[in-house]
C-alpha positions as CSV (number, residue, x, y, z in Angstrom):
1,M,150.1,89.1,151.6
2,E,150.2,85.6,152.8
3,L,152.9,85.3,155.4
4,N,154.0,82.4,157.7
5,V,155.9,82.7,161.0
6,V,157.7,79.7,162.4
7,L,158.8,79.4,166.0
8,L,161.3,76.6,166.5
9,E,161.0,75.3,170.1
10,P,159.8,78.6,171.7
11,E,160.4,78.7,175.4
12,I,158.5,81.7,176.7
13,A,154.7,81.8,176.6
14,A,154.4,85.6,176.6
15,N,156.7,85.9,173.6
16,T,154.6,83.4,171.6
17,G,151.4,85.1,172.7
18,N,152.7,88.4,171.5
19,I,153.8,86.9,168.2
20,G,150.4,85.2,167.8
21,R,148.7,88.6,168.3
22,T,150.8,90.1,165.6
23,C,150.1,87.2,163.3
24,A,146.3,87.5,163.9
25,A,146.5,91.3,163.2
26,T,148.3,90.8,159.9
27,G,146.6,87.6,158.7
28,A,149.8,85.6,159.1
29,R,149.9,81.9,159.9
30,L,151.8,80.7,163.0
31,H,153.7,77.4,163.0
32,L,154.9,76.1,166.4
33,I,157.6,73.4,166.4
34,E,157.9,71.3,169.6
35,P,159.0,71.0,172.2
36,L,157.3,74.1,173.6
37,G,158.6,75.5,176.8
38,F,154.9,76.0,178.0
39,H,151.4,74.7,177.5
40,L,149.1,76.3,175.0
41,T,146.7,76.9,177.9
42,A,149.3,79.1,179.7
43,R,147.9,82.3,181.3
44,E,150.8,84.3,179.9
45,L,150.2,83.1,176.4
46,K,146.5,84.1,176.5
47,R,147.3,87.5,178.2
48,A,149.9,88.5,175.6
49,G,147.7,87.2,172.7
50,M,144.6,88.8,174.2
51,D,141.4,87.8,172.5
52,Y,143.2,87.4,169.2
53,W,144.4,83.9,170.0
54,D,141.1,82.2,169.1
55,S,141.1,83.7,165.6
56,L,144.8,82.7,164.9
57,D,145.7,80.1,162.3
58,V,148.2,78.0,164.2
59,T,149.7,74.6,163.4
60,R,151.9,72.5,165.7
61,Y,154.6,70.1,164.6
62,S,156.4,67.5,166.6
63,T,159.9,68.2,165.1
64,W,161.7,70.3,162.6
65,E,161.6,67.3,160.2
66,D,157.9,67.0,160.6
67,F,157.6,70.7,159.7
68,L,159.7,70.2,156.6
69,A,157.7,67.2,155.5
70,R,154.4,69.0,155.9
71,N,155.6,72.1,154.1
72,P,157.6,70.9,151.1
73,G,159.2,73.5,148.9
74,A,158.5,76.3,151.5
75,A,160.4,79.5,150.9
76,L,162.3,79.7,154.2
77,F,164.0,82.7,155.7
78,F,166.1,82.1,158.9
79,L,166.4,85.0,161.3
80,T,169.5,84.7,163.3
81,T,172.2,86.7,165.0
82,K,174.7,84.5,163.2
83,A,173.9,85.8,159.7
84,R,176.0,88.2,157.7
85,R,173.2,89.9,155.8
86,D,170.6,92.2,157.4
87,Y,166.9,91.4,157.1
88,T,166.1,94.3,154.7
89,Q,168.4,92.8,152.1
90,M,166.1,89.8,151.7
91,Q,163.3,89.6,149.1
92,Y,160.3,88.3,150.9
93,T,157.6,86.8,148.7
94,P,154.0,86.0,149.4
95,G,153.7,82.7,151.3
96,C,157.2,82.8,152.6
97,Y,158.1,81.4,156.0
98,L,160.0,83.5,158.6
99,V,161.8,81.1,160.9
100,F,162.8,82.1,164.4
101,G,164.7,80.0,167.0
102,K,164.1,79.5,170.7
103,E,164.9,82.4,173.0
104,S,167.9,80.8,174.7
105,A,169.8,79.5,171.7
106,G,168.3,80.6,168.4
107,I,168.2,78.3,165.4
108,P,170.6,75.4,165.5
109,E,173.7,75.9,163.3
110,E,173.1,72.5,161.7
111,I,170.0,74.1,160.0
112,L,171.6,77.4,159.2
113,V,174.7,76.0,157.4
114,G,172.4,74.4,154.8
115,A,171.1,77.8,153.6
116,P,173.4,80.7,154.4
117,E,171.9,82.8,151.6
118,R,168.5,82.6,153.4
119,C,169.9,83.7,156.8
120,A,169.4,87.3,157.9
121,R,169.9,89.3,161.1
122,I,168.6,92.5,162.7
123,P,171.5,94.9,163.1
124,M,172.5,95.8,166.7
125,V,175.3,97.5,168.5
126,D,178.5,95.5,169.2
127,G,178.1,93.5,172.4
128,A,174.3,93.1,172.2
129,R,173.4,89.4,172.1
130,S,169.9,89.6,170.8
131,L,166.5,91.3,170.8
132,N,163.3,90.0,172.3
133,L,161.8,87.3,170.2
134,G,158.4,89.1,169.9
135,N,160.1,92.3,168.8
136,S,162.3,90.5,166.3
137,A,159.3,88.8,164.7
138,A,157.4,92.0,164.5
139,I,160.3,93.9,162.9
140,V,160.9,91.3,160.2
141,M,157.2,90.6,159.6
142,Y,156.5,94.3,158.9
143,E,159.5,94.5,156.6
144,A,158.1,91.6,154.6
145,L,154.7,93.2,154.5
146,R,156.2,96.6,153.5
147,Q,158.1,95.0,150.6
148,N,154.7,93.6,149.4
149,R,152.9,97.0,149.8
150,F,151.0,95.7,152.9
151,D,148.8,93.7,150.5
152,G,145.6,92.7,152.2
153,L,146.0,95.0,155.2
154,S,144.0,98.1,155.9
155,L,145.9,101.4,155.8
156,Q,142.9,103.4,157.0
157,G,142.5,104.6,160.6
158,D,140.0,106.9,162.4
159,L,140.2,108.8,165.7
160,H,137.7,107.5,168.2
161,R,136.5,110.8,169.7
162,L,137.9,113.6,167.6
163,S,138.2,114.4,163.9
164,W,141.3,115.1,161.8
165,D,139.4,117.8,159.9
């Protein structure tokens, strides 16, 4: 399944590296919207992304408006603690874009109010503010992939030293 992950003004290199690694492992494209809170050469980014970073399909944008102009008609899903629906209630289609906001503030409400039917949240206990951005992205990415029967991903695995038989 073709999948796109959008990080709007990410602030922490390790989170972006972690998400990049998940994108590389699932064949998803990563979209980074500036300003970034780090340089793409940051040690933490490379450490979290390991050797996957070089094989990652990543595109940078100067602003949210630049992203919209370069991706007209994109099927956007906004992941936010401000949503009323949970992420499993959405119908993720091939080629859709999962949009995550920056760690300190999320997606600006000015963006969210324009598409409340496309906003979803990950359920948490009362009083919890949010989950780690890398964990949130992985949770929602794998739900989108599950809904599309993990199309294009290998479901085979082998033990390295021992045998299942």
